[in-house]
C-alpha positions in Angstrom: 51.4 76.5 65.4 54.6 74.4 66.8 57.8 76.1 67.1 59.1 73.8 64.4 56.5 74.4 61.6 56.8 78.1 62.3 60.9 78.0 62.2 60.2 76.0 58.9 57.6 79.0 57.6 60.2 81.5 58.0 63.4 79.8 56.8 60.8 79.0 53.8 60.4 82.7 53.7 64.0 83.4 54.1 65.0 81.2 51.2 61.9 82.5 48.9 63.5 86.1 49.6 66.9 85.0 48.8 65.9 84.0 45.3 64.0 86.9 44.9 66.9 89.6 45.6 69.1 87.3 43.3 66.8 87.8 40.7 66.4 91.5 41.4 70.1 92.0 41.5 70.7 89.7 38.0 68.1 91.6 36.3 69.0 95.1 37.1 73.1 94.6 36.7 75.0 97.2 34.9 74.8 95.0 32.0 71.2 94.7 31.4 69.0 96.2 28.9 66.5 99.1 29.7 63.6 98.1 27.1 61.0 100.9 27.3 57.4 100.8 25.6 54.3 102.5 25.5 52.8 100.0 28.3 55.8 99.4 30.6 59.7 99.8 31.1 61.6 96.4 31.5 65.5 95.7 32.4 66.8 92.6 31.3 69.5 90.5 32.3 72.7 89.8 29.5 73.5 86.6 31.3 72.1 83.3 32.0 71.8 82.8 35.9 71.7 79.2 37.5 68.4 79.0 39.4 67.7 76.3 42.4 65.7 73.9 40.3 69.1 73.9 37.4 67.5 75.9 35.0 69.8 78.9 33.4 67.5 81.7 33.2 67.5 85.2 32.0 65.7 87.4 34.6 63.5 90.6 33.8 62.3 93.0 35.9 59.0 95.4 35.0 58.7 98.8 36.7 55.5 100.9 36.9 56.3 103.8 35.2 53.8 105.9 34.0 53.8 109.9 32.8 51.5 110.4 35.5 53.6 108.8 38.3 57.3 108.9 36.3 59.4 107.6 39.4 60.3 103.8 38.5 58.8 101.2 41.3 59.4 97.4 40.8 56.4 96.0 39.6 57.4 92.2 38.9 60.4 90.1 38.5 60.1 87.2 35.7 62.6 84.4 35.4 62.4 83.1 31.7 63.4 80.1 30.4 62.8 77.9 33.5 61.9 74.3 31.8 62.5 72.7 35.2 59.8 74.0 37.7 59.3 72.7 41.2 56.7 69.9 42.0 53.6 70.4 43.8 52.1 68.1 46.7 49.0 67.3 44.7 51.1 65.9 41.9 53.3 64.0 44.5 50.4 62.6 46.0 48.7 61.7 42.6 52.0 59.9 41.6 51.9 57.7 44.8 48.2 56.6 44.2 48.6 56.0 40.9 51.4 53.4 41.9 48.9 52.1 44.6 46.4 51.2 42.1 48.9 49.7 39.6 50.3 47.3 42.6 46.5 46.2 43.9 45.7 46.0 39.8 48.7 43.6 39.3 48.2 41.9 43.0 45.0 41.5 43.9 45.5 39.7 46.8 47.0 42.3 48.6 
């Protein structure tokens, strides 16, 4: 693996870690609500947070906490309200190939 590729991989990893920490901090803020059910315990942010894609999201953390293991451990972080999703590479390629097919159909000479 080249050093440039490795640096990009680590940079992306740091960025994802930073976003994850932002979600956790927002969801566990002192003004967040605590919701305990028979199956899980959650905390949900009471304020909207702007994410990297231009959404206003409300973050929720789920804790793994049972009567057998009463110490809560962070199980999951869920941003809700994210309407704008990142585009995957396959979707980008599909868009380009559709455009190329349309161009070929309208201009068969080439």
